[in-house]
MARTI-200821 format. One line per field, with one value per residue (C-alpha): residue number from 0; chain; x, y, z. Coordinates in steps of 0.25 Angstrom, whole numbers, m for minus. Each point is the difference from the previous one (the first is absolute). Layout:
seq c(NUM, ...)
mol c(A, ...)
x c(X, ...)
y c(Y, ...)
z c(Z, ...)
This chain:
seq c(0, 1, 2, 3, 4, 5, 6, 7, 8, 9, 10, 11, 12, 13, 14, 15, 16, 17, 18, 19, 20, 21, 22, 23, 24, 25, 26, 27, 28, 29, 30, 31, 32, 33, 34, 35, 36, 37, 38, 39, 40, 41, 42, 43, 44, 45, 46, 47, 48, 49, 50, 51, 52, 53, 54, 55, 56, 57, 58, 59, 60, 61, 62, 63, 64, 65, 66, 67, 68, 69, 70, 71, 72, 73, 74, 75, 76, 77, 78, 79, 80, 81, 82, 83, 84, 85, 86, 87, 88, 89, 90, 91, 92, 93, 94, 95, 96, 97, 98, 99, 100, 101, 102, 103, 104, 105, 106, 107, 108, 109, 110, 111, 112, 113, 114, 115, 116, 117, 118, 119, 120, 121, 122, 123, 124, 125, 126, 127, 128, 129, 130, 131, 132, 133, 134, 135, 136, 137, 138, 139, 140, 141, 142, 143, 144, 145, 146, 147, 148, 149, 150, 151, 152, 153, 154, 155, 156, 157, 158, 159, 160, 161, 162, 163, 164, 165, 166, 167, 168, 169, 170, 171, 172, 173, 174, 175, 176, 177, 178, 179, 180, 181, 182, 183, 184, 185, 186, 187, 188, 189, 190, 191, 192, 193, 194, 195, 196, 197, 198, 199, 200, 201, 202, 203, 204, 205, 206, 207, 208, 209, 210, 211, 212, 213, 214, 215, 216, 217, 218, 219, 220, 221, 222, 223, 224, 225, 226, 227, 228, 229, 230, 231, 232, 233, 234, 235, 236, 237, 238, 239, 240, 241, 242, 243, 244, 245, 246, 247, 248, 249, 250, 251, 252, 253, 254, 255, 256, 257, 258, 259, 260, 261, 262, 263, 264, 265, 266, 267, 268, 269, 270, 271, 272, 273, 274, 275, 276, 277, 278, 279, 280, 281, 282, 283, 284, 285, 286, 287, 288, 289, 290, 291, 292, 293, 294, 295, 296, 297, 298, 299, 300, 301, 302, 303, 304, 305, 306, 307, 308, 309, 310, 311, 312, 313, 314, 315, 316, 317, 318, 319, 320, 321, 322, 323, 324, 325, 326, 327, 328, 329, 330, 331, 332, 333, 334, 335, 336, 337, 338, 339, 340, 341, 342, 343, 344, 345, 346, 347, 348, 349, 350, 351, 352, 353, 354, 355, 356, 357, 358, 359, 360, 361, 362, 363, 364, 365, 366, 367, 368, 369, 370, 371, 372, 373, 374, 375, 376, 377, 378, 379, 380, 381, 382, 383, 384, 385, 386, 387, 388, 389, 390, 391, 392, 393, 394, 395, 396, 397, 398, 399, 400, 401, 402, 403, 404, 405, 406, 407, 408, 409, 410, 411, 412, 413, 414, 415, 416, 417, 418, 419, 420, 421, 422, 423, 424, 425, 426, 427, 428, 429, 430, 431, 432, 433, 434, 435, 436, 437, 438, 439, 440, 441, 442, 443, 444, 445, 446, 447, 448, 449, 450, 451, 452, 453, 454, 455, 456, 457, 458, 459, 460, 461, 462, 463, 464, 465, 466, 467, 468, 469, 470, 471, 472, 473, 474, 475, 476, 477, 478, 479, 480, 481, 482, 483, 484, 485, 486, 487, 488, 489, 490, 491, 492, 493, 494, 495, 496, 497, 498, 499, 500, 501, 502, 503, 504, 505, 506, 507, 508, 509, 510, 511, 512, 513, 514, 515, 516, 517, 518, 519, 520, 521, 522, 523, 524, 525, 526, 527, 528, 529, 530, 531, 532, 533, 534, 535, 536, 537, 538, 539, 540, 541, 542, 543, 544, 545, 546, 547, 548, 549, 550, 551, 552, 553, 554, 555, 556, 557, 558, 559, 560, 561, 562, 563, 564, 565, 566, 567, 568, 569, 570, 571, 572, 573, 574, 575, 576, 577, 578, 579, 580, 581, 582, 583, 584, 585, 586, 587, 588, 589, 590, 591, 592, 593, 594, 595, 596, 597, 598, 599, 600, 601, 602, 603, 604, 605, 606, 607, 608, 609, 610, 611, 612, 613, 614, 615, 616, 617, 618, 619, 620, 621, 622, 623, 624, 625, 626, 627, 628, 629, 630, 631, 632, 633, 634, 635, 636, 637, 638, 639, 640, 641, 642, 643, 644, 645, 646, 647, 648, 649, 650, 651, 652, 653, 654, 655, 656, 657, 658, 659, 660, 661, 662, 663, 664, 665, 666, 667, 668, 669, 670, 671, 672, 673, 674, 675, 676, 677, 678, 679, 680, 681, 682, 683, 684, 685, 686, 687, 688, 689, 690, 691, 692, 693, 694, 695, 696, 697, 698, 699, 700, 701, 702, 703, 704, 705, 706, 707, 708, 709, 710, 711, 712, 713, 714, 715, 716, 717, 718, 719, 720, 721, 722, 723, 724, 725, 726, 727, 728, 729, 730, 731, 732, 733, 734, 735, 736, 737)
mol c(A, A, A, A, A, A, A, A, A, A, A, A, A, A, A, A, A, A, A, A, A, A, A, A, A, A, A, A, A, A, A, A, A, A, A, A, A, A, A, A, A, A, A, A, A, A, A, A, A, A, A, A, A, A, A, A, A, A, A, A, A, A, A, A, A, A, A, A, A, A, A, A, A, A, A, A, A, A, A, A, A, A, A, A, A, A, A, A, A, A, A, A, A, A, A, A, A, A, A, A, A, A, A, A, A, A, A, A, A, A, A, A, A, A, A, A, A, A, A, A, A, A, A, A, A, A, A, A, A, A, A, A, A, A, A, A, A, A, A, A, A, A, A, A, A, A, A, A, A, A, A, A, A, A, A, A, A, A, A, A, A, A, A, A, A, A, A, A, A, A, A, A, A, A, A, A, A, A, A, A, A, A, A, A, A, A, A, A, A, A, A, A, A, A, A, A, A, A, A, A, A, A, A, A, A, A, A, A, A, A, A, A, A, A, A, A, A, A, A, A, A, A, A, A, A, A, A, A, A, A, A, A, A, A, A, A, A, A, A, A, A, A, A, A, A, A, A, A, A, A, A, A, A, A, A, A, A, A, A, A, A, A, A, A, A, A, A, A, A, A, A, A, A, A, A, A, A, A, A, A, A, A, A, A, A, A, A, A, A, A, A, A, A, A, A, A, A, A, A, A, A, A, A, A, A, A, A, A, A, A, A, A, A, A, A, A, A, A, A, A, A, A, A, A, A, A, A, A, A, A, A, A, A, A, A, A, A, A, A, A, A, A, A, A, A, A, A, A, A, A, A, A, A, A, A, A, A, A, A, A, A, A, A, A, A, A, A, A, A, A, A, A, A, A, A, A, A, A, A, A, A, A, A, A, A, A, A, A, A, A, A, A, A, A, A, A, A, A, A, A, A, A, A, A, A, A, A, A, A, A, A, A, A, A, A, A, A, A, A, A, A, A, A, A, A, A, A, A, A, A, A, A, A, A, A, A, A, A, A, A, A, A, A, A, A, A, A, A, A, A, A, A, A, A, A, A, A, A, A, A, A, A, A, A, A, A, A, A, A, A, A, A, A, A, A, A, A, A, A, A, A, A, A, A, A, A, A, A, A, A, A, A, A, A, A, A, A, A, A, A, A, A, A, A, A, A, A, A, A, A, A, A, A, A, A, A, A, A, A, A, A, A, A, A, A, A, A, A, A, A, A, A, A, A, A, A, A, A, A, A, A, A, A, A, A, A, A, A, A, A, A, A, A, A, A, A, A, A, A, A, A, A, A, A, A, A, A, A, A, A, A, A, A, A, A, A, A, A, A, A, A, A, A, A, A, A, A, A, A, A, A, A, A, A, A, A, A, A, A, A, A, A, A, A, A, A, A, A, A, A, A, A, A, A, A, A, A, A, A, A, A, A, A, A, A, A, A, A, A, A, A, A, A, A, A, A, A, A, A, A, A, A, A, A, A, A, A, A, A, A, A, A, A, A, A, A, A, A, A, A, A, A, A, A, A, A, A, A, A, A, A, A, A, A, A, A, A, A, A, A, A, A, A, A, A, A, A, A, A, A, A, A, A, A, A, A, A, A, A, A, A, A, A, A, A, A, A, A, A, A, A, A, A, A, A, A, A, A, A, A, A, A, A, A, A, A, A, A, A, A, A, A, A, A, A, A, A, A)
x c(277, 3, 4, 6, m2, 4, m8, m12, 1, m8, m3, m2, m4, 7, m11, 1, m2, m4, m4, 1, m6, 9, m7, m10, 13, 8, 2, 8, 11, 9, m1, m14, m13, m13, m9, m14, m4, m14, 2, 2, 15, 9, 11, 12, 9, 15, 6, 14, 10, m2, m15, m3, m13, 0, m8, m9, 2, 8, 10, m1, 3, 13, 2, m1, m9, m4, m3, m8, m1, m7, 1, m5, 8, 4, 14, 3, 10, 0, 11, m8, 5, m5, 7, 0, 3, 4, m5, 6, 0, 16, 2, m8, 1, m4, m5, m1, m11, 1, m14, m5, m13, m12, 6, 1, 13, 4, 11, 2, 1, 7, m4, 12, m3, m15, m6, 7, m8, m2, 0, m3, 8, m7, 7, 14, m5, m10, m12, m15, m3, m12, 2, m9, 5, 8, 0, 9, m1, 7, 7, 7, 16, 0, m7, 8, 13, m5, m4, 14, 7, m8, 2, 15, 1, m7, 10, 11, 5, 5, m11, 6, m3, 0, m13, 5, 9, m11, m8, 11, 2, m15, m2, 12, m7, m10, 10, 4, 14, m5, 10, 14, 7, 15, 10, 9, m10, m1, 15, 1, m13, m3, 13, 7, m11, 2, 15, 3, 9, 13, 11, 13, 7, m5, 13, 1, m7, 10, m2, 8, m5, 2, 0, 0, 4, m4, 2, m11, 4, 7, 11, m9, m11, 10, 6, m15, m3, 14, m3, m13, 6, 11, m11, m8, m1, 3, 15, 1, 1, 11, m3, 6, m1, m1, 5, m6, 5, m8, 5, 8, 13, 7, m12, m1, 15, m7, m5, 15, m2, m12, 7, 13, m8, m8, 5, m15, 0, 6, 0, m2, 2, m10, 6, 14, m2, m13, 6, 0, m15, m3, 6, m8, m13, 4, 3, m8, m6, m13, 1, m6, m2, 3, 2, 3, m14, m4, 4, m3, m9, 8, m5, m1, 10, m5, m14, 5, 8, m13, m8, 10, 1, m15, m1, 12, m7, 0, 8, m4, m4, m5, m5, m8, 7, m2, 8, 8, m3, 10, m1, 3, m14, m8, m11, m8, 0, m1, m8, 1, m8, 5, 5, m9, 5, m9, 3, 15, m2, m6, 11, 11, m7, 10, 11, 15, 2, m2, 6, 5, 2, 14, 1, m11, 10, 11, m2, m4, 11, 5, m5, m14, 3, 8, m7, m15, m7, m9, 10, m7, m12, 8, 7, m13, m6, 11, 1, m16, 4, 7, m11, m9, m12, 1, m12, 6, 15, m1, m3, m5, 4, m11, 9, 8, 14, 6, m1, 1, 10, m3, m8, 4, m3, m14, 0, 13, m3, m14, 7, 10, m10, m8, 13, 2, m14, m1, 13, m5, m13, 9, 8, m11, m6, m11, 4, m13, m2, 1, 6, m4, 4, m11, 9, m12, m3, 15, m4, 1, m11, 1, m9, m1, m3, m13, m1, 0, m15, m8, m6, m15, m4, m14, m5, m11, m9, m11, m12, m14, m6, 7, 0, 8, 12, 0, m1, 11, 9, m3, 1, 13, 6, m5, 3, 14, 6, 11, 2, m10, m1, m9, m15, m10, m8, m11, m6, m14, m3, m15, m1, m16, 1, m5, 10, 11, m7, m1, 16, 3, m7, 7, 14, m3, 1, 15, 10, 8, m11, m8, m11, m1, m12, 3, m13, 4, 2, 12, 13, 12, 9, m11, m4, 15, 2, m12, 6, 14, m8, m5, 13, 7, 13, 12, 1, m12, m2, m9, m6, m9, m11, 3, 14, 3, 13, 10, 13, m4, 12, m5, m3, 12, 8, m6, 0, 15, 1, m10, 6, 13, 1, 4, m11, m14, m10, 2, m7, m1, 1, m14, m5, m12, m9, 9, 13, 5, 6, m11, 9, 16, 1, m5, 8, m3, m2, m5, m10, 2, m6, 5, 0, 3, 14, 1, m15, m4, 14, m2, 2, 14, 6, 11, m3, 9, 14, m6, m9, m11, 6, 8, m6, 2, m4, m11, m6, m14, m8, m14, m9, m7, 10, 8, 6, 4, 2, m11, 8, 6, m15, m4, 12, m2, m15, m5, m7, m5, m16, m2, 9, 1, m12, 2, 12, 15, m3, 12, 9, m2, 1, 14, 5, m4, 7, 12, 0, 1, 13, m4, 3, m11, 3, m6, 3, m1, m1, m14, m9, m15, m11, m7, m13, 1, m13, m9, m8, 1, 0, 6, m2, m9, m11, 1, 0, 11, 8, m2, 4, 13, 4, m2, 9, 11, 1, 1, 12, 7, m2, 5, 12, 2, 0, m1, 15, 3, 12, m1, 13, m2, m2, 9, m5, 5, m10, m15, m10, m11, 0, 3, 10, 14, 3, 7, m6, 1, m5, m5, 2, 5, 9, 13, 8, 15, 1, m10)
y c(m256, m3, m14, m1, m14, 0, 11, 0, 9, m4, 11, m7, 9, m4, m4, 4, m12, 6, 14, 4, 13, 1, 12, m9, m8, 11, 0, 11, m5, 12, 16, 1, 5, m1, 13, m3, 9, 5, m7, m14, 0, m2, 12, m6, 8, m4, 3, m4, m3, m14, m2, m13, m10, m15, m6, m11, m12, m13, 2, 2, m11, m1, 9, 14, 11, 15, 9, 13, 11, 14, 8, 14, 7, 15, m4, 0, m11, m12, m10, m13, m15, m14, m10, m14, m8, m15, m12, 0, 15, 1, 5, 12, 7, 15, 4, 15, 8, 15, 5, 14, 4, m2, m9, m15, m6, m14, m10, m15, m9, m14, m10, m9, m12, 2, 2, 13, 10, 15, 13, 14, 12, 11, 13, 3, 13, 5, 4, m4, m8, m9, m13, 1, m12, m12, m12, m12, m6, m14, 0, m9, m1, 4, 13, 2, m1, 9, 11, m1, 1, 13, 7, m3, 4, 13, 4, m3, m12, m14, m11, m13, m13, m8, 2, 2, 11, 7, 0, 6, 11, 3, 0, 10, 10, 3, 3, 15, m2, m8, m9, 3, m3, m5, 10, m11, m3, 15, 1, m13, 3, 15, 8, m5, 6, 14, 2, 8, m5, 7, 3, m1, 12, 14, 7, 13, m4, m4, m3, 3, m11, 4, m10, 6, m11, 2, m9, m10, m4, m13, m4, m11, 10, 10, m12, m3, 14, 1, m13, 5, 13, m8, m9, 12, 0, 15, 2, 15, 2, 2, m4, 8, m8, 11, m3, 9, 2, m12, m10, m11, 2, m13, m8, 7, m3, m13, 9, 2, m12, 7, 14, m6, m8, 11, 14, 5, m3, 10, 1, 14, 4, 12, 4, 0, 5, 7, 8, m12, m3, 14, m1, m13, 5, 13, m8, 0, m14, m5, m4, m13, m2, m15, m3, m15, m3, m6, m5, 6, m8, m4, 11, 11, 9, m2, 3, 13, 3, m3, 10, 11, m1, 4, 8, 10, 10, m11, 4, m11, m13, m12, m14, m11, m11, m14, m7, m13, m10, m9, m10, 11, 1, 12, 4, 12, 9, 14, 7, 15, 11, 11, 13, 2, 11, m2, m14, 2, 10, m12, m10, m2, m8, 3, m8, 1, m4, 13, 6, 15, 8, 7, 12, m5, m4, 9, 10, m11, m4, m14, 1, 0, m15, m4, 8, m5, m13, 5, 7, m5, 8, 12, 0, m1, 12, 8, m3, 3, 14, 2, m4, 9, m9, m13, m6, 0, m2, m12, m12, m13, m13, m11, m11, m9, 6, m5, m11, 4, m9, 7, 11, 12, 1, 5, 7, 7, 4, 6, 9, 4, 3, 8, 10, 0, 4, 11, 5, 0, 7, 11, 2, 2, 10, m8, 1, m3, m13, m11, m14, m11, m15, m10, m12, m9, 2, 2, 12, 16, 9, 14, 11, 13, 13, 8, 14, 11, 0, m13, 1, m2, m14, m2, m14, m4, m12, m3, m8, m5, m3, m13, 8, m11, 0, 15, 3, m10, 7, 14, m3, m7, 12, 10, m8, m6, 10, 9, 9, 11, 9, m8, 2, m12, 2, m11, 0, m5, m8, m1, m5, m3, m7, 9, m5, 4, 14, 3, m5, 11, 10, m3, 0, 15, 5, m5, 12, m9, m8, 4, m8, 3, m6, m6, m4, m9, m15, m6, 4, m1, 9, 11, m1, 3, 11, 7, m1, 6, 13, 2, m3, 11, m8, 0, m15, m9, m14, m10, m10, m11, 0, m15, 5, m1, 6, m8, 8, 15, 6, m5, 13, 7, m11, 2, 15, 1, m8, 7, 13, m4, 7, m12, m9, m1, m10, m7, m13, m7, m15, m6, m12, m9, m2, m12, 7, m5, 10, 6, 11, 2, 8, m4, m7, 3, m12, m10, m8, 9, 12, 3, m7, 3, m5, m10, m2, m9, m1, 1, 13, m5, m4, 7, m3, m1, 6, 6, 9, m2, 9, 10, 14, m1, 5, m8, 4, 1, m1, m2, 12, m7, 9, 9, 14, 9, 15, 7, 7, m13, m6, 11, 1, m14, 2, m9, m12, m4, 0, m5, m13, m4, 2, m11, m8, 3, 16, 0, m8, 10, 12, m5, m4, 15, 6, m9, 4, 14, m2, m3, m13, m7, m6, m10, 1, m12, 9, 5, m12, m2, m11, 0, m7, m1, 3, m2, 13, m1, m16, m9, 0, m12, 4, 0, 16, 1, m11, 8, 13, m6, m7, 14, 7, m12, 2, 15, m2, m10, 9, 12, m5, m14, m7, m13, 1, m1, 10, 6, 7, m4, m14, m11, m6, m14, 1, m6, 9, m9, 0, 12, m7, 3, m15, m5, 2, m13, m3, 15, 6, 14, 9, 2, 13, 0, 11, 10)
z c(m851, m16, m5, m14, m7, m15, m6, 10, 11, 13, 11, 13, 13, 12, 10, 15, 8, 14, 5, 14, 6, 12, 7, 7, 5, 6, 15, 6, 8, 3, m1, m5, 4, m8, m2, m5, m11, m5, m14, 7, m4, 12, 2, 7, 8, 1, 14, m3, m11, 0, m2, m5, m4, 1, m11, 6, m10, 3, m10, m15, m11, m6, m13, m5, 3, m4, 13, m3, 10, m1, 13, 2, 11, 5, m5, m15, m1, 10, 2, 1, 1, 1, 9, m3, 12, m3, 7, 15, 1, 0, m14, m7, m13, m1, m14, m1, m9, m1, m1, m5, 7, m9, m11, m1, 3, m4, 2, m1, 12, 0, 10, m4, 10, 3, 14, 3, 8, m5, 8, m6, 5, m7, 5, 6, 7, 9, m8, m3, m13, m5, m9, m12, m7, 4, m8, m2, m14, m4, m14, m8, 1, m16, 4, 12, m8, m11, 11, 6, m13, m4, 13, m1, m15, 2, 11, m11, 10, m4, m1, 7, m7, 13, 8, 13, m5, m8, 13, 8, m10, m1, 15, 1, m9, 11, 10, 3, m5, m12, m8, 2, m13, 1, m2, m5, m10, m4, m1, m9, m9, 0, 3, m13, m9, 6, m4, m12, m11, 5, m9, 7, m5, 2, m1, 9, 13, 11, 14, 13, 10, 14, 11, 14, 10, 15, 12, m2, m14, m1, m11, m5, m3, m6, m9, m5, m4, m8, m7, m4, m6, m7, m6, m7, m14, m1, 3, 0, 15, 11, 15, 11, 14, 11, 13, 12, 14, 5, m11, 4, m8, 4, m5, m13, m4, m7, m11, m5, m9, m8, 0, m6, m10, m5, m2, 0, 15, 10, 15, 7, 14, 1, 14, m5, m14, m1, m12, m8, 3, m5, m13, m2, 2, m8, m12, m13, 3, 6, 15, 4, 15, 2, 14, 3, 5, m13, m14, m13, m10, m12, m10, 11, m6, m14, 4, 5, m13, m7, 8, 0, m15, m1, 13, 0, 9, 11, 13, 9, m3, 9, m2, 6, 9, 6, 12, m2, 11, 7, m11, m10, m6, m3, 9, 6, m13, 3, m11, 2, m5, m10, 7, 13, 8, 12, 2, m1, 12, 8, m3, m10, m10, m12, 7, m1, m15, m7, m12, 1, m13, m1, 9, 10, 10, m2, 12, 11, 9, 3, 14, m6, m4, 13, 12, 0, 0, m10, m9, m12, 4, 3, m14, m7, 7, m2, m15, m1, 4, m13, m10, m6, m4, 9, m6, m14, 4, 11, m8, 4, m7, 3, m1, 10, m2, 13, 11, 15, 8, 13, 6, 10, 14, 0, 13, m2, m15, 5, 10, m10, m11, 11, 2, m15, m4, 10, m4, m15, 3, 8, m12, m10, 10, 7, 14, 6, m6, 11, m3, 9, 1, 0, 5, 1, m14, m6, m6, 1, 3, m6, 6, m8, 7, m1, m4, 12, m2, m2, m14, 0, m5, m6, 1, m10, 4, m10, 5, m2, 14, 5, 14, 8, m8, m3, 16, 3, m11, 4, 15, m2, m7, 10, 13, m5, m9, 6, m11, 3, m12, m9, m5, m4, m11, m1, m14, 1, m12, 1, 14, 4, 13, 12, 10, m11, m3, 16, 1, m11, 8, 12, m8, m4, 13, 1, m4, m9, m8, m11, m7, m15, m8, m14, m7, m11, m4, 7, m7, 9, m8, m2, 15, 4, m11, 5, 14, m4, m6, 15, 9, 7, 2, m8, 2, m5, 6, m7, 11, m1, 10, 3, 6, 15, 6, 8, 1, 6, m7, m14, m5, 4, m6, m13, 0, 3, m13, m9, 2, m5, m14, m8, 6, m6, 6, 14, 3, 14, 5, 0, 7, m1, 13, 3, 0, m14, m11, m9, m5, 0, m13, m14, m11, m14, m9, 9, m5, m13, 8, 14, 13, 15, 4, 11, 1, 10, 7, 16, 8, 6, m12, m7, m15, m12, 3, 13, m9, 9, 10, m8, m5, m15, m14, m8, m13, 6, 14, 3, 2, 12, 7, m8, 2, m11, m1, m6, m10, m5, m1, m8, m9, m5, m1, 12, m1, m14, 1, m14, 0, 14, 7, 11, m2, m3, 1, 11, m9, m11, 8, 6, m14, m5, 13, m3, m15, 5, 7, 14, 8, 7, 13, 9, 16, 10, 11, m2, 3, m2, m1, m14, 0, m14, m9, 11, m4, m15, m1, m10, m15, 0, m10, m15, m1, 11, m8, m12, 6, 6, m13, m7, 11, m1, m16, 3, 9, m9, m12, 7, 8, m7, 14, m8, m3, 15, 0, 14, 3, 15, m2, m6, m13, 5, 11, m2, m7, 3, 15, 10, 9, m6, m4, m12, m14, m8, m14, 0, m13, 6, m7, 8, m5, m1, 9, 6)
């Protein structure tokens, strides 16, 4: 600590008052079995998800403490916790501490009253571990306040002045969901800074606002939507209120006051007068679908004009949204990705408020609006068929342009979407594509067909010894995989252990397994490029030796996607050994490099916008389990052996494939365990850290990852964590359109 007194500067070290080595005080009380080892250090086996030690001490003195933990385990990440049990035993507080195997983890603990008893829950899964270091160090309040401030500031979070509030925010950063930033605060502080200086007159752009009414729409909702249209800064619009067969015509006679007061508002009955509707959609104006399920933001039409002046080639435009609660306050923001075709096949993430260019709707019949629950999905899919270059002509505005008042019936909408999507695939010549409803998950599952003959898949598995995990990996593939036309190439990178070499000899007797020697220093990119030169299949699979198959159809699911001509790399859904998410797609820009979406979420969770259970496009996927056509792999030059020996080679490969015009894809229907980095270890030596830093710099310089411009991720979501939470105080550029 530094104190400044006049011109003198005094440096004072903060003393540690008391240091406890907690290991001798540990007493197993639940789900733990001791296994003595030769080195004298006890290995513990956790036999339940609630393993727990008590700490044999009659309470700790009131004050602040720093706990330091070093665990070694067969799991890469451990979800540990300390439990403070207050006097009397009825109240307790759980303090989380995520731990990476082999690294010291620290956090503050506050004994607010003194006398609390302490328990330690090292793991939340069945595994083996050893406790190499476990100490509790008492520290001064000033030191504790400074540590809390530093942790919150490093995460771009607000630092409260009040001690109890600062402690609550600090403690929340250790939880899986992290600190949840208030959307109200985001709306007040952040959103205004992202609106452009909009001029009010752009001249030639006019809008036809189409407001289809169905039986579920109320007069109040319709009035609210009309009021939001009348309040627009842009005045060059006409509103057409469209009554369908299910509309209650008597109820909507109350709209006559609006119609009589403004000649830009008209009421149309498509059943009685379909020709008039056809004239409207055929007119030389942009058509904005504007059902009374939401109200427009005050500058919504001005923003659309602003974008159209600069993007005249745009044929379809959509924007972000949120919801109005019963008190009229904005909540539940939906920050959407840029055009993501495969996510759109899973559910209509675009929404109903879509702007269509002139001529996009002129051949669509009124029944498309009136006949289906998911009429908006039908409208969008039919419009897509008119586009020559959807990736360029479909534009996303990353701004909240409308606020939802009510939602559709999910079950009816999902069934309607299934019929519409199946009809769409038949219309574009894909009759063999199957569409299923996953009602439990509120999403569609699209199954693409295989070719008449299953293409040969060559699975490359680099390894150096590590027989236990290698055998687990290969056995799980051989025993569980239902797709039969595959070969396994084990790439032996200087294995020396006799048991491993005997296992290799046994593998060579299997008809679909080969063992190839790669006698050179470890270079993940070079090893796999070497393997690709020897494959017999037209599809290459990059597989880590610490992968374990869960779903038997994993390979079929991935092959059906990778053979699609517009798809490049395909990735799987990977879990840690305790069932938490390890990989569900890669977002470029997280941590100024790249990170795994929804990392540490639990298996049953749906994720942001249900994205954990939806097949979708990502900028990149991990090479721990990745399929790509051999022709595509060779076209982009394979993995970069020079700049990405170990880290980020998969991100670089995927971005090269994306740059070549292919879409990378992640599927949640191919599930595996990934016992991450067990074989390679972690980057905890100076040499490994230096290599990692070089590769990180190469990724930044080649792909500008530090700018955080991933089209499949919103600029308004955090770039410092991997949990899809709101980003606040993060200086991220948000494009006006993309």
